[in-house]
C-alpha angles and dihedrals in degrees: 000000000000091000092056093043090052093055093044091052091043090054090049091049093050090048093051090047089052088049089058090058100037101043113107096200113070094218091055090048090052092049089050088052090052089053090049092051092047091052089048087056088053089055089051088055089053088055091052092247097131096158092052088048091053091048090049092056098041100041106031107022091035115034105021095043090051089055090048092051091047092053092046092051092043092056091050095197118190119233110261121196109253120213112251123227110249135185114328096013093056091047091049091049093050092044092049093049091047093050090049091050093048091048090051092050090049090050093050092047092050092047090053096237097120123091114281090240090069095058 
């Protein structure tokens, strides 16, 4: 059960980390970052590092995120339309990200840090 729970929480953590980068509104990005930091604290609990998990929640998800939200709301920026990637630029961005991911997987496999099932 713990094995399945780990991968479910890992998928949620990756999704919330992607939400930090993809979110257009800065408050939504900050809330996604809070979710990511909270899930990181859950992983610390899985590693029996309860004190580090408590510090993660209190210091990072609590205090620092409140400062981030305060600064974002203090700046009060208006939403500006962002140019969208079209055609060749979108393809180049997806291709570049895919090549980077494949290169990273190759590097990890060669270094021996991937799971033994992937070899």
